C-alpha positions as CSV (number, residue, x, y, z in Angstrom):
1,X,103.8,169.5,63.8
2,X,105.6,166.3,64.3
3,X,106.6,165.5,67.8
4,X,110.4,165.5,68.6
5,X,112.2,162.1,68.2
6,X,115.6,162.1,69.8
7,X,116.4,158.2,68.3
8,X,115.2,156.9,65.5
9,X,116.0,152.8,65.4
10,X,116.0,151.1,62.1
11,X,115.6,147.5,61.6
12,X,115.7,145.6,58.6
13,X,113.8,141.8,58.9
14,X,114.7,139.2,56.2
15,X,112.6,135.9,55.3
16,X,114.3,133.9,57.6
17,X,113.1,135.8,60.4
18,X,110.5,134.2,63.2
19,X,107.5,135.8,63.7
20,X,107.5,135.1,67.3
21,X,111.3,137.1,67.3
22,X,109.8,140.0,65.8
23,X,107.8,141.2,69.2
24,X,110.4,139.7,71.7
25,X,113.0,142.1,70.0
26,X,110.9,144.8,70.2
27,X,110.3,144.2,73.5
28,X,113.9,144.1,74.8
29,X,114.8,147.1,72.3
30,X,112.2,149.2,73.6
31,X,112.7,148.5,77.5
32,X,116.4,149.5,76.9
33,X,115.6,152.4,74.9
34,X,113.0,154.1,77.2
35,X,115.6,153.5,79.9
36,X,117.5,156.3,78.5
37,X,114.7,158.9,78.6
38,X,114.9,159.7,75.3
39,X,111.9,159.9,72.6
40,X,112.1,157.4,70.0
41,X,110.8,155.5,66.9
42,X,111.0,152.3,65.4
43,X,111.5,152.2,61.4
44,X,110.9,148.5,60.1
45,X,112.7,148.1,56.5
46,X,111.3,144.6,55.2
47,X,111.2,143.2,51.7
48,X,109.2,140.3,50.7
49,X,108.3,139.3,53.9
50,X,105.6,136.1,54.6
51,X,102.5,137.5,56.0
52,X,102.5,136.5,59.3
53,X,105.7,138.6,60.1
54,X,104.0,141.7,58.5
55,X,100.9,140.4,61.1
56,X,103.2,141.0,63.7
57,X,104.1,144.4,62.9
58,X,100.8,145.5,62.2
59,X,99.7,144.2,65.4
60,X,102.4,146.4,67.2
61,X,101.4,149.5,65.2
62,X,98.0,149.1,66.0
63,X,98.4,148.7,69.8
64,X,100.0,151.9,69.4
65,X,103.8,151.4,69.3
66,X,105.6,153.8,67.7
67,X,106.6,152.3,64.5
68,X,106.9,153.0,60.8
69,X,107.3,149.9,58.5
70,X,108.7,150.2,54.6
71,X,108.1,147.7,52.4
72,X,110.3,147.7,49.7
73,X,109.6,146.8,46.3
74,X,110.9,143.2,45.2
75,X,114.6,143.6,43.4
76,X,115.0,143.0,39.8
77,X,116.0,140.1,38.4
78,X,118.4,141.5,35.6
79,X,120.5,144.3,36.2
80,X,120.1,147.5,35.2
81,X,122.5,148.9,32.3
């Protein structure tokens, strides 16, 4: 059985995001959400990011933070008909 989660925080990250801001913003969000007393998870949705940002997210996960990383496929360059 999965643990009960009160809040799912979904964060999209673009390829112009700085790696140092990923952990900084996570810490800010986490502190504020923890102050509510609700259980939570962070869901990061990423597409075509530099490796250093993925490394930062993986580091958070390895530290035991409750995060999920969803990697999207690259967008098609030609429209679908």
